[in-house]
C-alpha positions in Angstrom: 17.6 197.4 105.9 19.9 200.2 104.9 23.3 201.0 106.2 24.7 204.5 106.2 28.4 204.6 107.0 29.1 206.4 110.3 25.4 206.6 111.1 24.2 203.1 111.6 21.7 200.6 110.2 18.0 201.5 109.6 14.9 199.8 108.5 14.0 201.2 105.1 10.4 202.5 104.6 8.1 200.0 102.9 7.0 202.6 100.4 10.6 203.3 99.5 11.2 199.8 98.2 8.4 198.3 96.1 9.0 195.3 94.0 8.0 195.6 90.4 4.7 194.0 89.6 4.4 191.7 86.6 0.6 191.5 86.9 -1.7 193.4 84.5 -5.4 193.7 85.3 -8.0 193.4 82.6 -11.5 194.5 83.4 -14.4 193.7 81.1 -18.2 193.4 81.4 -18.5 189.8 80.5 -15.9 187.0 79.8 -18.0 184.6 77.8 -19.4 186.9 75.1 -18.6 185.8 71.6 -15.4 187.8 70.9 -13.9 188.0 74.4 -12.3 184.5 74.5 -10.2 185.3 71.5 -9.3 188.7 72.9 -8.2 187.2 76.2 -6.2 184.6 74.4 -4.4 187.3 72.5 -3.8 189.3 75.7 -2.4 186.2 77.4 -0.1 185.4 74.5 1.2 189.0 74.3 1.9 189.4 78.0 3.4 185.9 78.6 6.0 186.7 76.0 7.4 189.3 78.4 6.7 187.4 81.7 3.6 189.4 82.6 0.5 187.7 83.9 -2.9 189.0 83.1 -5.5 189.1 85.8 -9.0 189.1 84.3 -12.1 190.5 86.0 -15.7 190.6 84.8 -18.0 193.3 86.2 -21.3 192.0 84.7 -22.2 195.7 84.1 -22.2 196.3 87.9 -20.7 199.7 88.9 -20.4 198.4 92.5 -18.4 195.3 91.4 -16.2 197.5 89.1 -15.3 199.8 92.1 -14.5 196.7 94.2 -12.3 195.3 91.4 -10.4 198.6 91.0 -9.8 198.8 94.8 -8.5 195.3 94.8 -6.1 195.9 91.9 -4.8 199.0 93.7 -4.3 197.1 97.0 -2.6 194.2 95.2 -0.3 196.7 93.3 -1.4 195.5 89.8 1.0 197.1 87.3 -1.6 198.4 84.9 -5.4 198.1 84.5 -6.9 197.7 81.1 -10.6 198.4 80.7 
């Protein structure tokens, strides 16, 4: 709601007010490969220090799955996607 003196009260557009997202998307091919667990631990440590939450996705080298993940992150208003 937005009040404008002398004019009335209006419902503000949903696109005008968007809460800041504290979610960061991380897209990778596989999660369990030898180096990825350490990398994800580092990502989690770095983001949690600033109250950000990483959201991790694995594509398994599927372009179709990657497109689906990217669409999902846009719909969910993920702050940033790291690939």
